[in-house]
C-alpha positions, 0 to 999 in steps of 0.5 A: 950505364956506362959501365955495365956496358962493359961489362956485357961486353967483357962478359960476350968476349969471355963467352967468345973466348971460352965458350958459352958452356964453360960458363953455364958450367961455372954458374951451374956449379956456383948455384950446386955450391949454395945449395948444398951449403943451404941444406948443410945448414939446414935452410933448404931441409927444416931441421926438424923434419930431417930430424924426424926423417933420420929417426924413422931410418934407424927404427927401419934398420932395427927391425930390418936387424931383428928380422934377418936373425929370423930370415936366418933361421929360416934359412938354416932349416931350408938348408937342413932339409932333405933335396929331392932326387930327381931318378928316385921320382915316381910317377 
């Protein structure tokens, strides 16, 4: 019990010396590193779900690439259209 009180006293001295914001920043940094480690190892997000999301992303990219060629040909047709002359309009 006395040891715990000494540790709390040491932490209080550090908080007084360096400020509470620094201590919270260190705690936040350690927490974020732990969460990133969990994501990388697959403990936070199940691997099957992660693989499914990657597969869906790849399918969508393939569809976008196919549509890009179609839109490129349409853009070529539109750019070849004759531009209107504002002075030549009647009305």
